[in-house]
N, C-alpha and C positions, 0 to 999 in steps of 0.2 A: 364810374366805379365807383368814387365818396360817395355817392349817392346813393348806389346800391348797397354800402356795407352798413352806412347809417339806416337805412331801412332792417338791416338784419338784423342790428343790434338793439332795437327797437322792440322788434319783434318777439324775440328769440330766446329761452331759458336754456343755457350752453353750461355746461359743463365747463371748471375753470383751469383746466390744464394749460399750465405756461411750457413755451419753447423756448430754447436759445438760440435755434438755428430754423431755418425753413427755404423752400424753395420756393417756385412762384405761389403766387395767391391761387391759382386753378389746380396745379398739381400736387401741390404741398409733399407731406413728407408719407414714407411707408416704413413703418416697424412692427415688430415681432412682437404678439402676444406678452405678456408679463408671467412670472411662474404663480402669483396670486391668481388667475382668471383658472381657475379650477371647473372646467366642463367636463360634465357628465355625458357621454351621448348613451341613446338607447334606441332600439327600433321598436315601433310601436307595430305596424304590421306593414306587408307587401301587396303589391297593386300588378296587376299586369298590365304596364301605360304609363305613359308620363304622365305622374301628378301635376295637372296645371295648378290648380286653385284649393286654398285650404281656408274654411269658413269655422271658426270656432262658435258653436250653440251656447257654448257654459265651458267650464273649466273640466269638463267630462266626455264632452260629446263634440265633434267636430262634422260636416260638411267638407268631401273632396272631390274634384271633378279629375278626371280621364281625358286628355287631349283626346282621345277617338269616340268620347261623345256618352261615360258612363259618369256617373254620382255616384256617391257611396255616403251612406251617415258610419262614422266609426265609432266604438269605443276605446278613448285614448288610455283606460287603464287596462283594457287585456287586449286591444285591436280588434274586436271583433268588429264585421263588415256586414254592413245591409243594404241591397243596389236599390235606387230609387228609381219609380216606375215614372213613364209620361212624360221623358224626354223628347224632343223634339232631333227632327232630320239633323246632323251637322255636316259641315265640308271637313272633313280631317287631311286635306291632302296639304304637302309643306307644312307653312306656320301653323293653318288652322286649324279648327277643331271644336273640342268644349272647353274653352277658354276658364275666368275667373268665377268664382262664385263668393256670395258675401252677404251676411244674412243684415234681415230691416232692423235699425236702430230698435224698433221696436219692436223686434221678434217675438219676445216673451208675449204681447197682444194680439201682434196681425199677424204672425208666422210666415211673413214675405220672404222667399228666398230671391235675390236678384243674380241673374246670369250674363256673360258675356258670351257670344258662340258664334263663328261664322255660319252665317246662313244661306245657303245654295239658292239665288235669284237667279233668272234670265238673264242678268248681264255680268254674273259670275257671283262668287260667294261674298257678305255684307258683315262688316262687324257689328253686331244688335245685340240690345241691351234688352234684357226680358226681366220676368219676374213669375212665381209660383208661390201657392202656401203651400205649406209642407204640414202633411198628417198621417203619424204614425210614418210609413217609408216613402209613403206616395208625393209626385206633386200634382197640384191640382191648381184649376183657372189658370192656366197656362197665359201670358200676354206679352207680344211682343212689343217694348214700349218704344224702340225708335230704331228701326232697320237704316242703318245710317247709310248717308250718298256715299260710299265709298268702294259699291260692290266693283270688283274686279277681276278678270280671268287669270290672275296670278295668285300665287298661293304665298306670298310674303305680306309682313309686316301688320298685320293686324291691329298691334297694340295689345289692349287688352283686361287692363284694371280695373277695379271698382273701387271707392270710397266715400263715405258719407260725410258730412259735414255735422254741426250741433242746430242747422236752424231746416230741416228734412229736405236736403239737396243731395242729390247723387251725381258722384263725378264719375267718369271712365274713358278711356284712352283708345286713341284710333290711330294705328297709323297709317304711314301716308302712301302703304300698299305698293312701296317699290316704285313707283312714279312723284319722281322728287320735286317737280313742280306742284303737285297737289299741295304741300306743306303750305304754301303762301297763294292758294286759288281759295279765297273763303267762301265760294259759293258750294264747296262741295264739304265733305265731313272730314276727310283723310286729312293726315298729321294734324288732329287736334286733338285737345282735350274738352271734354263734352261736360256741361252741367244743367240740369234737369230737376225737378221736382219730380218726389220720389213715386208721383203717379205717373209720370212719363212727360207732364204739361212742363211748358218752357216757364221758366221765371222770370217775372215782369222786371228785373235788375240785374238780366243776364246782358252783357257791356254791348252786344251788339243787335239790341231787339230792335231799333229802332233804324235801323240802315236796311234797305232793301237790295244793297249787295250782299251783302255776310247773311251765314247761318244763322237763325237764332238763338241755336244751341250752343255754339261755339263758346267757349270760355279762355282759351288762351290757342295760340296755333303755330306754327314753323315749328312743328316736332316731326322726327322721323320714325322713330319705332319705340314708345312709351310703353314700357312693360312692367311699373311698378308705378304705383299714385297712391298717396299716402296722405288722410288728413288727420295735423295734428291738433289734438282738442285740446291741450294746454296751452298750447302759443294761436291756435284756430288761426293756422297756416297751413295751404297746402302744397305739397312737394312730388316730386316726381324724380325716376329716373330712365333714360333710355339709349338703345344701341347708339352709338355714330358708327362709321361706316370703319373703316381698318384705322381703329383708335378712335379718340374722340367721345367714349361713351361719356355720359353726364349726368350730375345731380341736380335738378334746378328746384327754384322757390318757384311755384307757380301762381303768376297775377291773373286777375282779370281783365281780359283783352290785350293781353300783352303778347308778342311774337320771337320765339324760342330761334327764330334764324335759320332751320336749317331749309334749304341746302346755300341761302345766302354765305352764311358763314358757317365752321365748323373746326375743328380740332384735329380730324380724323384727315387720312390719306384716303385717295382713290382707290379700289381694289387691284386695278389695271396697272397702274403707276406708281410711284414716290413721290407724288406729285399732292399739295394740299385740294381740299374741294372748298369749293366760294370761291370769295372775295377776300379771306384772311380768318381771323379767330376774333376778333371785335369788330364792331360798326355800334355807331348813334340810331338809338333808336331801337335796337336788338336785345332783347337781356342776356347777360351774362351767364355762363352756368357757374352753379357754387363749387363745383367738382369736378373734375377732368380726371378720366381714368388712360392714362396713355402708357404701357399699351392697352387695348378694350379687354375688359373682364367680361363682356356681353352679359349685365345686369341684367335679372326677371324679375324682380321684385323688391318691393321696398316696405319697412318699417321705421318710425323712430322709436328707438327703445327707451318705455317708459317702466321701469320696476327695482322692487330691492333685491333680487337675486344675484345679480350682477351690478353693483350698486355704480361702478365708474362708467358704466356703459349707460347710465342715463341721461338723454337728451341726445343721445350718438344713433346714427342712422345705420343701420343694420341693411347689406342688400347683399342676395345670393345672387351666385355667381356660374354662368354656363362655361364660358370657355376656358376659363381661368381655375373652375371648379373648386371653390372656396364660400365660406362666410364671410362678407366684406363690412366691416365698420369703421364708419370715416367720422370724425372728432371735427366740427368746425369750432374755430373758438372767435371772439370775440373780433377779431379783425379780419375776418374770414377766411384766414391760414386753416389749412385743410391738413389732420393726420389719419394716417390708411393704418387698417391692421387685418392680418388675413388668419381664418381660421378655419379648421376641417379641411384643411389642403390632404391630407394624406389620405382621405376617403376616396380621392380620383372621382367624385362623384359629380355631374350635371347639376346643382344644386336648383330649382324651380319655382319656389315658391315659402312665403314664410309667413309665420303666423305669433303671435304671443299672446299666451292667456292672464289671468290677473295677478298671477302669484308672478310671473316674468320668465315662467318657462315659454322657451321657443319651438316652436313644430315646423319643421321643413320637409318641404316634398320634393324628391328627385327624379331626374327621367329618367330611371330604372326600375321606378314606383316604388321605390320607398319609403314610410314617412317615418321622418326622425324625431325623437325627442330630447330637448339641450337642456341640460339643467346642470348643478353645480353640484358637487361632490366635494365632501373636508376634507385638507391635505392636512399634511405634518403641521 
């Protein structure tokens, strides 16, 4: 634990909130928003379906994906929608579908959009990373970069978020597809976070490229169903949040080659009985989460806020929540202790996806198909 906290302090730029009392390092405190956090909420537009992914092309346009298999270009000023053509067939049963979308770090030059989707195969659908160029409202040169070895006849736990670092790598998450042992079986991709070069090739410095017993593409493993992945360019660190079972959702600092423990350790309970999952909550050789949510909030996407619009939030983590239906903000102090705040609870919406523009404005997608804009209003 001490080693983990020292590593965190060396890497992170964190706001200097201090608190006189706290619960455990993992569970932390829950506080209510302060009066000076004057949030203004507007609806940009409405879609017919679950709004799974948001990628901002700039501060005026975004690409959004609907779980059922559609994607749109959206004018963020007036809400105008333009459907994108030439998308592939997706398996939208259960938790599958067209999942995340992310514009290339070099989008202005190369026009690549990256997609994650549940691809139908003979063995069952598999989480798949693809890319295509955008010309007007048309997708061209579609390429499946990696059809992961995660095919299953079930329709659970696809994972499904994309992130880029500053060295031309793409990361994405794959759930364990509802089969727990997958997360510790490194001869498949299920239950892992994958790292590739932008063209889909395997980086030569991936942690397991010289081990024939492990898939070359794996960056970290032991995950259950990570639906948030975010690379913080300021600290050059990768983060994820993931669904636990009944309780035990996590925010994790992702390290190359690390094991995040599912299902060996967990802070959650079995669905069918009030007993713990695995061998306990901590174990030598397994990375401990930086934040645990008990009870579960069902986290569905993750960013680290870097903006001036809400200056007190700078460096904090924002996660959308499905089960608890709110925007979740987590502050991690220099000792690893956490403080949690919840916003937008009165909407009673399952919040699915989040993105931040260059001015600090937030865009949130809901399971009811709303694209919401969160800005700041002036108070008295």
